[in-house]
C-alpha positions as CSV (number, residue, x, y, z in Angstrom):
1,M,128.4,104.0,89.4
2,T,125.3,102.3,87.8
3,E,122.1,104.2,87.8
4,P,119.3,102.6,89.8
5,R,116.6,101.0,87.6
6,Y,113.3,99.4,88.1
7,D,113.4,95.6,87.9
8,A,109.9,94.2,87.4
9,V,111.0,90.8,88.8
10,I,112.3,92.0,92.1
11,H,110.3,95.1,92.6
12,A,106.9,93.6,92.6
13,P,105.8,94.2,96.2
14,N,105.6,90.5,97.4
15,R,108.8,89.5,95.6
16,L,110.6,92.5,97.1
17,Q,109.5,91.4,100.6
18,I,110.6,87.9,99.9
19,C,114.1,89.1,98.8
20,A,114.4,91.3,101.9
21,M,113.5,88.4,104.2
22,L,115.8,85.9,102.5
23,A,118.7,88.3,102.2
24,A,119.2,88.3,106.0
25,V,119.3,84.5,106.5
26,D,120.8,81.3,105.2
27,S,117.5,79.6,104.7
28,M,113.8,80.1,105.8
29,E,110.9,77.7,106.0
30,F,108.3,78.1,103.2
31,S,105.5,78.4,105.8
32,R,107.2,81.2,107.6
33,V,107.6,83.2,104.4
34,R,104.0,82.5,103.4
35,E,102.7,83.5,106.9
36,S,104.7,86.7,106.9
37,L,103.3,87.7,103.5
38,G,99.8,86.5,104.3
39,V,99.5,84.7,100.9
40,S,98.5,81.1,99.9
41,D,100.9,78.3,99.1
42,S,100.2,78.7,95.4
43,V,100.8,82.5,95.4
44,L,104.1,82.1,97.2
45,S,105.1,79.2,94.9
46,K,104.5,81.4,91.9
47,H,106.6,84.3,93.2
48,L,109.4,81.9,94.1
49,K,109.4,80.4,90.6
50,V,109.7,83.8,89.1
51,L,112.6,84.7,91.5
52,E,114.2,81.3,90.8
53,G,113.9,81.9,87.0
54,A,115.7,85.2,87.4
55,G,118.4,83.6,89.5
56,D,117.4,85.5,92.7
57,A,116.2,82.4,94.7
58,S,116.8,78.7,94.7
59,P,115.1,75.9,96.6
60,G,116.8,74.4,99.5
61,G,119.3,76.8,101.0
62,E,121.8,79.5,100.6
63,G,119.5,82.3,101.7
64,K,116.6,80.8,99.7
65,T,113.5,78.8,100.7
66,P,112.2,75.5,99.3
67,P,108.7,75.1,98.0
68,P,106.1,73.2,100.1
69,G,105.7,69.5,100.1
């Protein structure tokens, strides 16, 4: 069994909440995630880009959420 380790990408508080929300669904509207976190469009977009870069989120489906616009 692998030892648990801290992952700075996923374990940042907002990104951890995003992952938890998206893990339970096939997709979720950007505005719903933004409202749940209480952050601006730009803050959520930045977090999603970090998660996308790490392969933990992708725009447009499969448990992921698209950016605004």
